[in-house]
PDB file of N, CA, C and O in Angstrom:
ATOM      1  N   MET A   1      40.686-130.420 -50.129  1.00  0.00           N
ATOM      2  CA  MET A   1      39.799-129.764 -51.184  1.00  0.00           C
ATOM      3  C   MET A   1      38.814-128.984 -50.207  1.00  0.00           C
ATOM      4  O   MET A   1      38.595-127.790 -50.408  1.00  0.00           O
ATOM      5  N   TRP A   2      38.227-129.659 -49.158  1.00  0.00           N
ATOM      6  CA  TRP A   2      37.229-128.976 -48.582  1.00  0.00           C
ATOM      7  C   TRP A   2      37.761-127.623 -47.814  1.00  0.00           C
ATOM      8  O   TRP A   2      36.998-126.686 -47.575  1.00  0.00           O
ATOM      9  N   ARG A   3      39.107-127.621 -47.464  1.00  0.00           N
ATOM     10  CA  ARG A   3      39.819-126.397 -47.084  1.00  0.00           C
ATOM     11  C   ARG A   3      39.740-125.249 -47.983  1.00  0.00           C
ATOM     12  O   ARG A   3      39.556-124.114 -47.542  1.00  0.00           O
ATOM     13  N   VAL A   4      39.871-125.500 -49.216  1.00  0.00           N
ATOM     14  CA  VAL A   4      39.879-124.501 -50.331  1.00  0.00           C
ATOM     15  C   VAL A   4      38.440-124.097 -50.533  1.00  0.00           C
ATOM     16  O   VAL A   4      38.098-122.951 -50.827  1.00  0.00           O
ATOM     17  N   ALA A   5      37.737-124.966 -50.383  1.00  0.00           N
ATOM     18  CA  ALA A   5      36.260-124.397 -50.590  1.00  0.00           C
ATOM     19  C   ALA A   5      35.867-123.673 -49.384  1.00  0.00           C
ATOM     20  O   ALA A   5      35.300-122.594 -49.555  1.00  0.00           O
ATOM     21  N   ALA A   6      36.067-124.076 -48.220  1.00  0.00           N
ATOM     22  CA  ALA A   6      35.853-123.150 -47.068  1.00  0.00           C
ATOM     23  C   ALA A   6      36.532-121.813 -46.985  1.00  0.00           C
ATOM     24  O   ALA A   6      36.006-120.758 -46.630  1.00  0.00           O
ATOM     25  N   PHE A   7      37.801-122.010 -47.371  1.00  0.00           N
ATOM     26  CA  PHE A   7      38.508-120.566 -47.499  1.00  0.00           C
ATOM     27  C   PHE A   7      37.803-119.514 -48.537  1.00  0.00           C
ATOM     28  O   PHE A   7      37.540-118.336 -48.296  1.00  0.00           O
ATOM     29  N   LEU A   8      37.539-120.299 -49.866  1.00  0.00           N
ATOM     30  CA  LEU A   8      37.032-119.469 -50.838  1.00  0.00           C
ATOM     31  C   LEU A   8      35.569-118.642 -50.227  1.00  0.00           C
ATOM     32  O   LEU A   8      35.323-117.447 -50.391  1.00  0.00           O
ATOM     33  N   ALA A   9      34.777-119.568 -49.549  1.00  0.00           N
ATOM     34  CA  ALA A   9      33.355-119.133 -49.097  1.00  0.00           C
ATOM     35  C   ALA A   9      33.636-118.052 -47.949  1.00  0.00           C
ATOM     36  O   ALA A   9      32.923-117.048 -47.946  1.00  0.00           O
ATOM     37  N   ILE A  10      34.537-118.180 -47.067  1.00  0.00           N
ATOM     38  CA  ILE A  10      34.979-117.026 -46.327  1.00  0.00           C
ATOM     39  C   ILE A  10      35.292-115.907 -46.914  1.00  0.00           C
ATOM     40  O   ILE A  10      34.838-114.846 -46.487  1.00  0.00           O
ATOM     41  N   SER A  11      36.075-115.955 -47.931  1.00  0.00           N
ATOM     42  CA  SER A  11      36.762-114.841 -48.677  1.00  0.00           C
ATOM     43  C   SER A  11      35.462-114.104 -49.487  1.00  0.00           C
ATOM     44  O   SER A  11      35.423-112.886 -49.661  1.00  0.00           O
ATOM     45  N   ILE A  12      34.543-114.914 -49.892  1.00  0.00           N
ATOM     46  CA  ILE A  12      33.429-114.410 -50.686  1.00  0.00           C
ATOM     47  C   ILE A  12      32.642-113.655 -49.610  1.00  0.00           C
ATOM     48  O   ILE A  12      32.124-112.577 -49.903  1.00  0.00           O
ATOM     49  N   MET A  13      32.517-114.205 -48.290  1.00  0.00           N
ATOM     50  CA  MET A  13      31.474-113.487 -47.291  1.00  0.00           C
ATOM     51  C   MET A  13      32.304-112.029 -47.164  1.00  0.00           C
ATOM     52  O   MET A  13      31.800-110.906 -47.169  1.00  0.00           O
ATOM     53  N   MET A  14      33.428-112.308 -47.074  1.00  0.00           N
ATOM     54  CA  MET A  14      34.388-110.830 -46.600  1.00  0.00           C
ATOM     55  C   MET A  14      33.906-109.786 -47.682  1.00  0.00           C
ATOM     56  O   MET A  14      33.552-108.637 -47.419  1.00  0.00           O
ATOM     57  N   ILE A  15      33.946-110.355 -48.931  1.00  0.00           N
ATOM     58  CA  ILE A  15      33.744-109.300 -50.044  1.00  0.00           C
ATOM     59  C   ILE A  15      32.294-108.755 -50.201  1.00  0.00           C
ATOM     60  O   ILE A  15      32.096-107.591 -50.547  1.00  0.00           O
ATOM     61  N   VAL A  16      31.284-109.634 -49.937  1.00  0.00           N
ATOM     62  CA  VAL A  16      29.981-109.273 -49.794  1.00  0.00           C
ATOM     63  C   VAL A  16      29.729-108.295 -48.775  1.00  0.00           C
ATOM     64  O   VAL A  16      28.812-107.486 -48.918  1.00  0.00           O
ATOM     65  N   ILE A  17      30.548-108.298 -47.640  1.00  0.00           N
ATOM     66  CA  ILE A  17      30.335-107.336 -46.529  1.00  0.00           C
ATOM     67  C   ILE A  17      31.063-106.046 -46.749  1.00  0.00           C
ATOM     68  O   ILE A  17      30.528-104.948 -46.595  1.00  0.00           O
ATOM     69  N   GLU A  18      32.114-106.197 -47.058  1.00  0.00           N
ATOM     70  CA  GLU A  18      33.152-105.056 -47.162  1.00  0.00           C
ATOM     71  C   GLU A  18      32.937-104.114 -48.385  1.00  0.00           C
ATOM     72  O   GLU A  18      32.883-102.887 -48.301  1.00  0.00           O
ATOM     73  N   VAL A  19      32.825-104.821 -49.504  1.00  0.00           N
ATOM     74  CA  VAL A  19      32.857-103.962 -50.838  1.00  0.00           C
ATOM     75  C   VAL A  19      31.684-103.103 -51.094  1.00  0.00           C
ATOM     76  O   VAL A  19      31.940-101.970 -51.500  1.00  0.00           O
ATOM     77  N   PRO A  20      30.495-103.415 -50.941  1.00  0.00           N
ATOM     78  CA  PRO A  20      29.453-102.622 -51.157  1.00  0.00           C
ATOM     79  C   PRO A  20      29.427-101.315 -50.264  1.00  0.00           C
ATOM     80  O   PRO A  20      28.960-100.330 -50.835  1.00  0.00           O
ATOM     81  N   SER A  21      29.802-101.163 -49.111  1.00  0.00           N
ATOM     82  CA  SER A  21      30.081-100.076 -48.170  1.00  0.00           C
ATOM     83  C   SER A  21      31.125 -99.313 -48.828  1.00  0.00           C
ATOM     84  O   SER A  21      30.948 -98.111 -49.028  1.00  0.00           O
ATOM     85  N   LEU A  22      32.237 -99.915 -49.197  1.00  0.00           N
ATOM     86  CA  LEU A  22      33.533 -99.274 -49.901  1.00  0.00           C
ATOM     87  C   LEU A  22      33.011 -98.287 -51.092  1.00  0.00           C
ATOM     88  O   LEU A  22      33.231 -97.078 -51.177  1.00  0.00           O
ATOM     89  N   ILE A  23      32.220 -99.155 -52.043  1.00  0.00           N
ATOM     90  CA  ILE A  23      31.687 -98.538 -53.126  1.00  0.00           C
ATOM     91  C   ILE A  23      30.802 -97.379 -52.990  1.00  0.00           C
ATOM     92  O   ILE A  23      30.866 -96.376 -53.701  1.00  0.00           O
ATOM     93  N   LYS A  24      29.815 -97.613 -51.850  1.00  0.00           N
ATOM     94  CA  LYS A  24      28.900 -96.610 -51.554  1.00  0.00           C
ATOM     95  C   LYS A  24      29.455 -95.273 -50.988  1.00  0.00           C
ATOM     96  O   LYS A  24      28.879 -94.211 -51.228  1.00  0.00           O
ATOM     97  N   ARG A  25      30.629 -95.343 -50.202  1.00  0.00           N
ATOM     98  CA  ARG A  25      31.303 -94.271 -49.779  1.00  0.00           C
ATOM     99  C   ARG A  25      32.201 -93.654 -50.542  1.00  0.00           C
ATOM    100  O   ARG A  25      32.833 -92.649 -50.217  1.00  0.00           O
ATOM    101  N   LYS A  26      32.298 -94.439 -51.910  1.00  0.00           N
ATOM    102  CA  LYS A  26      33.406 -94.010 -52.907  1.00  0.00           C
ATOM    103  C   LYS A  26      34.839 -93.966 -52.362  1.00  0.00           C
ATOM    104  O   LYS A  26      35.585 -93.001 -52.526  1.00  0.00           O
ATOM    105  N   LYS A  27      35.174 -95.113 -51.684  1.00  0.00           N
ATOM    106  CA  LYS A  27      36.566 -95.139 -51.290  1.00  0.00           C
ATOM    107  C   LYS A  27      37.231 -96.002 -52.079  1.00  0.00           C
ATOM    108  O   LYS A  27      37.262 -97.200 -51.797  1.00  0.00           O
ATOM    109  N   ARG A  28      37.897 -95.456 -53.257  1.00  0.00           N
ATOM    110  CA  ARG A  28      38.303 -96.020 -54.313  1.00  0.00           C
ATOM    111  C   ARG A  28      39.894 -96.750 -53.948  1.00  0.00           C
ATOM    112  O   ARG A  28      40.291 -97.850 -54.333  1.00  0.00           O
ATOM    113  N   LYS A  29      40.580 -95.809 -53.138  1.00  0.00           N
ATOM    114  CA  LYS A  29      41.949 -96.493 -52.665  1.00  0.00           C
ATOM    115  C   LYS A  29      41.796 -97.520 -51.808  1.00  0.00           C
ATOM    116  O   LYS A  29      42.551 -98.479 -51.967  1.00  0.00           O
ATOM    117  N   GLU A  30      40.867 -97.560 -50.788  1.00  0.00           N
ATOM    118  CA  GLU A  30      40.625 -98.483 -49.929  1.00  0.00           C
ATOM    119  C   GLU A  30      40.064 -99.614 -50.275  1.00  0.00           C
ATOM    120  O   GLU A  30      40.313-100.623 -49.614  1.00  0.00           O
ATOM    121  N   LEU A  31      39.159 -99.667 -51.429  1.00  0.00           N
ATOM    122  CA  LEU A  31      38.790-100.527 -52.252  1.00  0.00           C
ATOM    123  C   LEU A  31      39.934-101.512 -52.871  1.00  0.00           C
ATOM    124  O   LEU A  31      40.095-102.714 -52.658  1.00  0.00           O
ATOM    125  N   TRP A  32      40.684-100.617 -53.711  1.00  0.00           N
ATOM    126  CA  TRP A  32      41.935-101.263 -54.452  1.00  0.00           C
ATOM    127  C   TRP A  32      42.937-101.994 -53.243  1.00  0.00           C
ATOM    128  O   TRP A  32      43.423-103.097 -53.495  1.00  0.00           O
ATOM    129  N   THR A  33      43.192-101.383 -52.037  1.00  0.00           N
ATOM    130  CA  THR A  33      43.931-101.837 -51.174  1.00  0.00           C
ATOM    131  C   THR A  33      43.463-103.031 -50.694  1.00  0.00           C
ATOM    132  O   THR A  33      44.226-103.996 -50.648  1.00  0.00           O
ATOM    133  N   PHE A  34      42.063-103.134 -50.245  1.00  0.00           N
ATOM    134  CA  PHE A  34      41.413-104.558 -49.858  1.00  0.00           C
ATOM    135  C   PHE A  34      41.396-105.288 -50.989  1.00  0.00           C
ATOM    136  O   PHE A  34      41.346-106.484 -50.701  1.00  0.00           O
ATOM    137  N   SER A  35      41.415-105.105 -52.086  1.00  0.00           N
ATOM    138  CA  SER A  35      41.211-106.302 -53.078  1.00  0.00           C
ATOM    139  C   SER A  35      42.411-106.975 -53.269  1.00  0.00           C
ATOM    140  O   SER A  35      42.508-108.190 -53.440  1.00  0.00           O
ATOM    141  N   ILE A  36      43.616-105.922 -53.230  1.00  0.00           N
ATOM    142  CA  ILE A  36      44.943-106.718 -53.463  1.00  0.00           C
ATOM    143  C   ILE A  36      45.231-107.479 -52.204  1.00  0.00           C
ATOM    144  O   ILE A  36      45.475-108.684 -52.274  1.00  0.00           O
ATOM    145  N   LEU A  37      45.216-106.810 -50.988  1.00  0.00           N
ATOM    146  CA  LEU A  37      45.397-107.711 -49.881  1.00  0.00           C
ATOM    147  C   LEU A  37      44.696-108.885 -49.901  1.00  0.00           C
ATOM    148  O   LEU A  37      45.340-109.911 -49.682  1.00  0.00           O
ATOM    149  N   LEU A  38      43.325-108.981 -50.148  1.00  0.00           N
ATOM    150  CA  LEU A  38      42.642-109.951 -49.992  1.00  0.00           C
ATOM    151  C   LEU A  38      42.894-111.024 -51.214  1.00  0.00           C
ATOM    152  O   LEU A  38      42.646-112.219 -51.058  1.00  0.00           O
ATOM    153  N   PHE A  39      43.327-110.572 -52.250  1.00  0.00           N
ATOM    154  CA  PHE A  39      43.862-111.556 -53.194  1.00  0.00           C
ATOM    155  C   PHE A  39      45.066-112.168 -52.893  1.00  0.00           C
ATOM    156  O   PHE A  39      45.139-113.369 -53.151  1.00  0.00           O
ATOM    157  N   VAL A  40      46.159-111.542 -52.339  1.00  0.00           N
ATOM    158  CA  VAL A  40      47.494-112.016 -51.979  1.00  0.00           C
ATOM    159  C   VAL A  40      46.898-113.007 -50.881  1.00  0.00           C
ATOM    160  O   VAL A  40      47.266-114.172 -51.035  1.00  0.00           O
ATOM    161  N   GLY A  41      46.014-112.760 -49.757  1.00  0.00           N
ATOM    162  CA  GLY A  41      45.681-113.606 -48.713  1.00  0.00           C
ATOM    163  C   GLY A  41      45.098-114.760 -49.345  1.00  0.00           C
ATOM    164  O   GLY A  41      45.386-115.852 -48.854  1.00  0.00           O
ATOM    165  N   ILE A  42      44.258-114.720 -50.437  1.00  0.00           N
ATOM    166  CA  ILE A  42      43.515-115.916 -50.827  1.00  0.00           C
ATOM    167  C   ILE A  42      44.618-116.842 -51.417  1.00  0.00           C
ATOM    168  O   ILE A  42      44.654-118.042 -51.142  1.00  0.00           O
ATOM    169  N   VAL A  43      45.392-116.320 -52.125  1.00  0.00           N
ATOM    170  CA  VAL A  43      46.517-117.048 -52.924  1.00  0.00           C
ATOM    171  C   VAL A  43      47.196-117.856 -51.923  1.00  0.00           C
ATOM    172  O   VAL A  43      47.183-119.085 -51.864  1.00  0.00           O
ATOM    173  N   LEU A  44      47.871-116.939 -51.039  1.00  0.00           N
ATOM    174  CA  LEU A  44      48.538-117.660 -49.848  1.00  0.00           C
ATOM    175  C   LEU A  44      47.837-118.746 -49.184  1.00  0.00           C
ATOM    176  O   LEU A  44      48.371-119.831 -48.954  1.00  0.00           O
ATOM    177  N   GLY A  45      46.569-118.435 -48.856  1.00  0.00           N
ATOM    178  CA  GLY A  45      45.937-119.433 -47.951  1.00  0.00           C
ATOM    179  C   GLY A  45      45.557-120.673 -48.757  1.00  0.00           C
ATOM    180  O   GLY A  45      45.602-121.757 -48.176  1.00  0.00           O
ATOM    181  N   ILE A  46      45.148-120.613 -50.169  1.00  0.00           N
ATOM    182  CA  ILE A  46      45.021-121.730 -50.804  1.00  0.00           C
ATOM    183  C   ILE A  46      46.247-122.698 -50.818  1.00  0.00           C
ATOM    184  O   ILE A  46      46.209-123.863 -50.424  1.00  0.00           O
ATOM    185  N   THR A  47      47.347-122.054 -51.330  1.00  0.00           N
ATOM    186  CA  THR A  47      48.572-122.722 -51.529  1.00  0.00           C
ATOM    187  C   THR A  47      49.119-123.371 -50.074  1.00  0.00           C
ATOM    188  O   THR A  47      49.535-124.530 -50.101  1.00  0.00           O
ATOM    189  N   VAL A  48      49.119-122.728 -48.980  1.00  0.00           N
ATOM    190  CA  VAL A  48      49.099-123.503 -47.677  1.00  0.00           C
ATOM    191  C   VAL A  48      48.238-124.419 -47.524  1.00  0.00           C
ATOM    192  O   VAL A  48      48.670-125.493 -47.105  1.00  0.00           O
ATOM    193  N   SER A  49      46.809-124.303 -47.798  1.00  0.00           N
ATOM    194  CA  SER A  49      45.733-125.568 -47.473  1.00  0.00           C
ATOM    195  C   SER A  49      46.221-126.663 -48.638  1.00  0.00           C
ATOM    196  O   SER A  49      45.851-127.793 -48.320  1.00  0.00           O
ATOM    197  N   LEU A  50      46.729-126.641 -49.516  1.00  0.00           N
ATOM    198  CA  LEU A  50      47.027-127.561 -50.448  1.00  0.00           C
ATOM    199  C   LEU A  50      48.354-128.275 -50.166  1.00  0.00           C
ATOM    200  O   LEU A  50      48.825-129.145 -50.898  1.00  0.00           O
ATOM    201  N   GLY A  51      48.914-127.821 -49.027  1.00  0.00           N
ATOM    202  CA  GLY A  51      50.177-128.276 -48.830  1.00  0.00           C
ATOM    203  C   GLY A  51      51.487-127.922 -49.409  1.00  0.00           C
ATOM    204  O   GLY A  51      52.505-128.601 -49.275  1.00  0.00           O
ATOM    205  N   VAL A  52      51.383-126.656 -50.153  1.00  0.00           N
ATOM    206  CA  VAL A  52      52.551-126.311 -50.856  1.00  0.00           C
ATOM    207  C   VAL A  52      53.363-125.375 -49.855  1.00  0.00           C
ATOM    208  O   VAL A  52      52.817-124.476 -49.215  1.00  0.00           O
ATOM    209  N   GLU A  53      54.789-125.690 -49.779  1.00  0.00           N
ATOM    210  CA  GLU A  53      55.671-125.027 -48.936  1.00  0.00           C
ATOM    211  C   GLU A  53      55.807-123.419 -49.709  1.00  0.00           C
ATOM    212  O   GLU A  53      56.170-123.072 -50.833  1.00  0.00           O
ATOM    213  N   VAL A  54      55.386-122.765 -48.651  1.00  0.00           N
ATOM    214  CA  VAL A  54      55.550-121.206 -48.975  1.00  0.00           C
ATOM    215  C   VAL A  54      56.679-120.686 -48.260  1.00  0.00           C
ATOM    216  O   VAL A  54      56.740-120.706 -47.030  1.00  0.00           O
ATOM    217  N   ARG A  55      57.782-120.113 -49.178  1.00  0.00           N
ATOM    218  CA  ARG A  55      58.847-119.590 -48.464  1.00  0.00           C
ATOM    219  C   ARG A  55      58.659-118.288 -47.904  1.00  0.00           C
ATOM    220  O   ARG A  55      57.916-117.515 -48.507  1.00  0.00           O
ATOM    221  N   SER A  56      59.314-117.859 -46.656  1.00  0.00           N
ATOM    222  CA  SER A  56      58.975-116.864 -45.906  1.00  0.00           C
ATOM    223  C   SER A  56      59.648-115.420 -46.523  1.00  0.00           C
ATOM    224  O   SER A  56      60.807-115.456 -46.937  1.00  0.00           O
ATOM    225  N   PRO A  57      58.918-114.228 -46.563  1.00  0.00           N
ATOM    226  CA  PRO A  57      59.381-113.171 -47.355  1.00  0.00           C
ATOM    227  C   PRO A  57      60.622-112.767 -46.485  1.00  0.00           C
ATOM    228  O   PRO A  57      61.297-111.826 -46.900  1.00  0.00           O
ATOM    229  N   LEU A  58      60.926-113.279 -45.522  1.00  0.00           N
ATOM    230  CA  LEU A  58      62.082-112.676 -44.521  1.00  0.00           C
ATOM    231  C   LEU A  58      63.345-113.003 -45.190  1.00  0.00           C
ATOM    232  O   LEU A  58      64.363-112.344 -44.977  1.00  0.00           O
ATOM    233  N   GLU A  59      63.304-114.124 -46.091  1.00  0.00           N
ATOM    234  CA  GLU A  59      64.489-114.656 -46.868  1.00  0.00           C
ATOM    235  C   GLU A  59      64.821-113.604 -47.890  1.00  0.00           C
ATOM    236  O   GLU A  59      65.986-113.263 -48.091  1.00  0.00           O
ATOM    237  N   LEU A  60      63.719-113.050 -48.587  1.00  0.00           N
ATOM    238  CA  LEU A  60      63.991-111.961 -49.732  1.00  0.00           C
ATOM    239  C   LEU A  60      64.482-110.655 -49.128  1.00  0.00           C
ATOM    240  O   LEU A  60      65.260-109.941 -49.760  1.00  0.00           O
ATOM    241  N   ILE A  61      64.043-110.331 -47.922  1.00  0.00           N
ATOM    242  CA  ILE A  61      64.533-109.343 -47.203  1.00  0.00           C
ATOM    243  C   ILE A  61      66.010-109.159 -46.937  1.00  0.00           C
ATOM    244  O   ILE A  61      66.742-108.194 -47.156  1.00  0.00           O
ATOM    245  N   LYS A  62      66.278-110.485 -46.344  1.00  0.00           N
ATOM    246  CA  LYS A  62      67.973-110.842 -45.874  1.00  0.00           C
ATOM    247  C   LYS A  62      68.771-110.565 -47.109  1.00  0.00           C
ATOM    248  O   LYS A  62      69.813-109.915 -47.028  1.00  0.00           O
ATOM    249  N   ILE A  63      68.254-111.106 -48.435  1.00  0.00           N
ATOM    250  CA  ILE A  63      69.124-110.994 -49.695  1.00  0.00           C
ATOM    251  C   ILE A  63      69.042-109.587 -50.010  1.00  0.00           C
ATOM    252  O   ILE A  63      70.122-109.135 -50.387  1.00  0.00           O
ATOM    253  N   ILE A  64      68.139-108.798 -49.973  1.00  0.00           N
ATOM    254  CA  ILE A  64      68.202-107.427 -50.469  1.00  0.00           C
ATOM    255  C   ILE A  64      68.998-106.428 -49.508  1.00  0.00           C
ATOM    256  O   ILE A  64      69.677-105.504 -49.957  1.00  0.00           O
ATOM    257  N   TYR A  65      68.858-106.684 -48.209  1.00  0.00           N
ATOM    258  CA  TYR A  65      69.545-105.845 -47.047  1.00  0.00           C
ATOM    259  C   TYR A  65      70.804-106.387 -46.494  1.00  0.00           C
ATOM    260  O   TYR A  65      71.540-105.778 -45.717  1.00  0.00           O
ATOM    261  N   GLY A  66      71.032-107.810 -47.042  1.00  0.00           N
ATOM    262  CA  GLY A  66      72.375-108.465 -46.333  1.00  0.00           C
ATOM    263  C   GLY A  66      73.651-107.536 -46.877  1.00  0.00           C
ATOM    264  O   GLY A  66      74.476-107.143 -46.053  1.00  0.00           O
ATOM    265  N   PRO A  67      73.766-107.256 -48.045  1.00  0.00           N
ATOM    266  CA  PRO A  67      75.090-106.377 -48.456  1.00  0.00           C
ATOM    267  C   PRO A  67      75.170-104.988 -47.670  1.00  0.00           C
ATOM    268  O   PRO A  67      76.224-104.580 -47.181  1.00  0.00           O
ATOM    269  N   ILE A  68      73.958-104.302 -47.594  1.00  0.00           N
ATOM    270  CA  ILE A  68      74.117-103.125 -46.901  1.00  0.00           C
ATOM    271  C   ILE A  68      74.472-103.227 -45.351  1.00  0.00           C
ATOM    272  O   ILE A  68      75.166-102.369 -44.806  1.00  0.00           O
ATOM    273  N   SER A  69      73.963-104.308 -44.687  1.00  0.00           N
ATOM    274  CA  SER A  69      74.171-104.416 -43.259  1.00  0.00           C
ATOM    275  C   SER A  69      75.690-104.845 -43.227  1.00  0.00           C
ATOM    276  O   SER A  69      76.297-104.495 -42.215  1.00  0.00           O
ATOM    277  N   LYS A  70      76.381-105.536 -44.160  1.00  0.00           N
ATOM    278  CA  LYS A  70      77.646-105.731 -44.222  1.00  0.00           C
ATOM    279  C   LYS A  70      78.708-104.590 -44.578  1.00  0.00           C
ATOM    280  O   LYS A  70      79.922-104.722 -44.419  1.00  0.00           O
ATOM    281  N   GLY A  71      78.239-103.742 -44.953  1.00  0.00           N
ATOM    282  CA  GLY A  71      78.904-102.322 -45.179  1.00  0.00           C
ATOM    283  C   GLY A  71      79.436-102.575 -46.641  1.00  0.00           C
ATOM    284  O   GLY A  71      80.492-102.023 -46.950  1.00  0.00           O
ATOM    285  N   GLU A  72      78.897-103.237 -47.415  1.00  0.00           N
ATOM    286  CA  GLU A  72      79.452-103.378 -48.911  1.00  0.00           C
ATOM    287  C   GLU A  72      79.097-102.265 -49.896  1.00  0.00           C
ATOM    288  O   GLU A  72      79.496-102.319 -51.059  1.00  0.00           O
TER     289      GLU A  72
END
């Protein structure tokens, strides 16, 4: 549980440091990109810290591109 709290504290510090400057400079696209990537990172970080097995995204890529590489 401490890992989750530490992870959230670090994430909040990142938000406090980065978001105000992005808003001040009116960088909407960068703010959205930062928010989405940070959210995905937080979710993955918390799941890993709780001991949940997270599958590799490479497996999905193999499923999608497998038939293409075999020439089907």
